[in-house]
C-alpha positions in Angstrom: 28.8 -15.5 12.2 30.9 -13.1 9.9 31.4 -9.4 10.7 30.0 -7.1 8.1 32.3 -4.5 7.0 31.5 -1.0 7.2 31.9 1.0 4.3 32.5 5.1 4.6 29.7 6.5 2.2 29.9 10.1 0.8 26.3 11.5 1.3 23.3 10.9 -1.2 21.8 14.6 -0.6 22.4 18.1 0.8 21.7 18.8 3.9 18.2 20.8 3.1 15.7 20.2 1.1 15.3 23.2 -1.4 12.3 25.0 -3.1 12.4 25.4 -6.6 10.8 26.7 -9.7 9.1 24.1 -11.4 10.5 26.0 -14.6 14.0 25.2 -13.8 13.4 21.8 -13.5 14.1 19.4 -16.7 12.8 15.9 -16.3 14.8 13.2 -17.9 11.9 11.9 -19.9 8.2 12.5 -21.2 5.0 11.2 -19.0 2.8 9.4 -21.7 -0.9 9.8 -21.9 -1.5 6.1 -21.2 0.1 6.6 -18.0 -1.8 9.5 -17.1 -4.8 7.2 -17.6 -3.2 4.6 -14.8 -4.7 3.8 -11.7 -1.0 4.8 -10.2 -1.4 8.1 -11.6 -4.7 8.9 -10.4 -3.8 7.7 -6.9 -1.0 10.2 -6.5 -3.0 12.6 -8.4 -5.5 12.6 -5.8 -3.0 12.0 -2.8 -1.2 15.8 -4.1 -4.6 16.8 -4.1 -5.9 15.4 -0.6 -2.8 16.2 1.6 -0.1 17.6 -1.1 3.6 16.7 -1.5 4.5 13.9 0.9 7.6 12.4 -0.9 9.5 15.5 -2.5 11.1 14.5 -5.9 14.9 14.0 -6.1 16.5 16.5 -8.3 20.5 17.0 -9.2 22.1 20.4 -10.0 22.3 20.7 -13.5 26.6 21.1 -14.1 26.0 22.9 -17.4 23.7 25.3 -16.2 23.7 27.5 -13.1 20.4 27.4 -11.2 19.2 24.5 -13.3 18.3 20.9 -12.2 17.6 17.6 -13.6 14.7 15.5 -12.1 15.9 11.8 -11.2 13.0 10.7 -9.3 9.1 11.9 -9.2 8.1 12.3 -12.9 4.9 11.7 -12.3 4.3 14.0 -9.2 6.0 16.7 -11.1 3.6 16.2 -14.4 0.7 16.4 -11.9 1.8 19.5 -10.0 2.3 21.2 -13.7 -1.1 20.2 -14.6 -2.2 21.8 -11.5 -0.7 25.1 -12.4 1.8 24.7 -9.3 4.5 27.2 -10.1 7.3 25.8 -7.0 8.2 22.9 -5.5 10.3 21.2 -2.5 12.5 18.6 -3.5 15.2 16.8 -2.3 18.9 17.6 -4.1 21.2 14.4 -4.9 25.1 14.8 -4.9 25.7 12.9 -7.7 23.5 12.8 -11.2 23.0 9.0 -11.1 18.9 8.9 -12.3 19.2 4.6 -12.7 19.8 4.9 -8.8 15.8 6.3 -8.5 14.6 3.3 -10.8 13.7 5.8 -13.9 11.9 3.4 -15.9 9.6 2.3 -13.1 6.5 4.1 -12.8 4.8 2.1 -9.8 5.8 3.0 -6.4 7.9 0.4 -4.5 6.0 -0.9 -1.3 8.7 0.6 1.4 8.2 4.2 -0.7 4.6 3.8 -0.3 5.1 2.8 3.6 6.8 5.7 4.0 4.7 8.1 2.1 1.9 6.7 4.6 3.6 7.1 7.9 4.6 10.8 6.7 1.3 11.6 5.9 0.2 10.1 9.4 2.7 12.4 11.0 1.0 15.2 9.6 -2.5 14.3 11.1 -4.1 12.6 8.1 -6.4 10.0 9.4 -6.3 6.8 7.9 -9.7 7.1 6.5 -8.8 10.2 4.4 -5.7 8.2 3.2 -7.7 4.9 2.4 -10.1 7.2 0.5 -7.1 9.0 -1.1 -5.4 5.7 -2.6 -8.9 4.1 -3.4 -7.9 1.1 -1.1 -9.6 -0.1 2.1 -8.4 0.8 5.6 -7.3 -2.8 6.5 -4.8 -2.2 3.3 -3.7 1.3 4.9 -3.0 -0.6 8.3 -0.9 -3.5 6.8 1.2 -0.8 4.9 1.6 1.3 7.9 3.0 -1.9 10.0 5.3 -3.1 7.1 8.5 -2.5 8.9 7.3 -3.5 12.4 9.9 -6.2 13.1 12.3 -5.5 9.9 15.7 -4.1 10.8 16.8 -0.9 8.9 19.5 -2.4 7.0 16.6 -4.4 5.3 14.5 -1.4 4.9 17.6 0.3 3.0 18.4 -2.4 1.0 14.7 -3.2 0.0 13.6 0.4 -0.2 13.2 0.8 -4.1 12.2 -3.3 -4.6 8.7 -4.6 -5.8 8.3 -7.0 -2.7 5.4 -8.9 -1.8 3.8 -7.7 1.6 3.6 -11.0 2.8 7.5 -11.1 2.0 8.0 -8.9 5.1 6.1 -11.4 7.2 8.7 -13.9 6.4 11.5 -12.0 7.4 10.1 -10.8 10.4 10.5 -14.8 11.6 14.5 -13.9 11.3 17.3 -12.1 13.4 18.4 -8.9 12.2 21.8 -10.3 10.5 20.1 -13.2 8.9 17.5 -10.5 7.7 20.0 -8.7 6.1 21.6 -11.9 4.4 18.1 -12.9 3.2 17.6 -9.4 1.8 20.9 -9.6 0.0 20.3 -12.9 -1.6 16.7 -11.5 -2.7 18.6 -9.3 -4.4 21.6 -11.0 -5.8 18.6 -13.6 -7.1 16.4 -11.0 -8.1 14.0 -12.9 -6.2 11.3 -11.3 -4.2 8.5 -14.0 -4.0 6.5 -15.2 -1.0 7.6 -18.6 -1.5 11.3 -17.9 -1.9 11.1 -16.0 1.5 9.8 -19.1 3.0 12.3 -21.3 1.8 15.2 -18.9 3.2 13.4 -19.1 6.4 13.0 -22.9 6.4 16.7 -23.3 5.3 17.8 -20.5 8.3 19.0 -22.4 11.8 17.0 -22.2 14.9 19.4 -19.9 16.5 19.0 -17.4 13.5 15.0 -17.2 14.2 13.5 -14.8 16.5 12.4 -16.5 19.4 8.9 -18.2 19.0 9.1 -17.8 15.4 8.8 -21.6 13.8 10.4 -21.7 10.3 7.8 -23.6 7.8 8.7 -26.9 7.1 7.5 -26.7 3.5 7.3 -30.7 3.7 10.6 -31.2 3.8 12.4 -33.9 5.7 15.5 -33.2 7.9 18.1 -34.3 4.9 16.2 -31.8 2.5 16.0 -28.7 5.3 19.8 -29.4 5.7 20.6 -29.7 2.1 18.4 -26.0 1.7 20.8 -24.8 4.3 23.9 -25.7 2.5 22.4 -24.2 -0.7 21.7 -20.9 1.4 25.1 -20.8 2.5 26.6 -21.1 -0.9 24.4 -18.5 -2.3 25.5 -16.1 0.5 29.2 -17.0 -0.5 28.3 -16.2 -4.4 26.7 -13.2 -3.3 29.6 -11.9 -1.5 32.0 -12.8 -4.7 30.0 -11.1 -7.1 29.8 -7.8 -4.8 33.3 -8.0 -4.9 33.9 -7.9 -8.2 31.0 -5.9 -9.3 32.8 -2.8 -9.9 35.0 -3.9 -11.9 32.6 -5.9 -14.1 30.2 -3.1 -14.5 33.2 -0.5 -15.6 34.2 -3.5 -18.0 30.6 -3.8 -19.1 30.0 0.2 -19.6 33.7 0.5 -21.7 32.3 -2.8 -23.8 29.2 -1.3 -24.8 30.6 2.3 -25.5 32.9 0.5 -27.9 30.1 -1.5 -29.5 28.0 1.5 -30.0 30.8 3.9 -31.5 31.7 1.1 -33.9 28.0 0.6 -35.1 28.2 4.4 -36.4 30.8 3.0 -38.8 28.8 2.1 -41.9 31.6 -0.3 -43.6 31.6 -2.2 -40.1 27.5 -2.1 -40.0 27.6 -3.7 -43.6 30.3 -6.1 -43.1 28.0 -7.6 -40.2 24.9 -7.4 -42.2 26.6 -9.3 -44.7 28.8 -11.9 -43.1 27.2 -12.2 -39.4 23.9 -10.9 -39.2 22.9 -12.6 -36.1 26.0 -11.0 -34.5 24.9 -7.3 -36.0 21.0 -7.7 -34.4 22.8 -8.5 -30.9 25.0 -5.4 -31.1 22.5 -3.0 -31.9 20.2 -4.2 -29.1 23.6 -3.7 -26.7 24.0 -0.1 -28.6 20.3 1.0 -27.7 20.5 0.1 -24.3 23.8 2.3 -24.2 22.1 5.3 -25.5 19.4 4.6 -23.7 21.7 4.9 -20.4 
């Protein structure tokens, strides 16, 4: 088993939360009318009405305006507070203004975030019955979400904290020892695949010594030879993930620079005319990349 390297990471947030005037917080996007009609929006509104803000919005200080903040995470919560005529909100203050980290284009709450909201509400004395009414779900669902991370190591909880992982995938991960859990989570992220069947295949391909004692891996109807092949494939994927992780920073920088260059190039009318006349198929793809660059 290889040793995992420890990295010295800077603080993601300031030491204390901060009560901020809502008027001093600038959202990064508008909340569309159709979003306000969604079930999730209604659940969050009901939760705030019943027990208040459980998960503080995340903001970053605006470097261009002292005393002003940019909203990184919590657009729906802030929109609901504005509708309730609230004037202040307690926020986490991020040390870096990197909105993409907070999944800014996704309105759904990830399952681990929902688990943490439930746990905070329970610690505040909110009963399971009241939570079930607030979130419009049955009490069995509340209890499952409350126990979501039982048997899951902290590193995996952090890796998957903003991923939309099916609840039963965590049932499979509990069958693995911590180091194998971490490797499984990293493979899921690398493949962008969090399905129950994928988790089962990882468990099935795990050697017996990497399983929690008393937990048997599902055979999935595989022969010993097929199980061995899956184990080899799992090891190969793990190696590929490590290689991708090693080169990600450089590749990402190259991509950002290339995208910015393309965006600037397409501001030249002569270049656009030339591409439209001689390479229209390239122009369409270049424009898509430039739009993504501007949106980022």
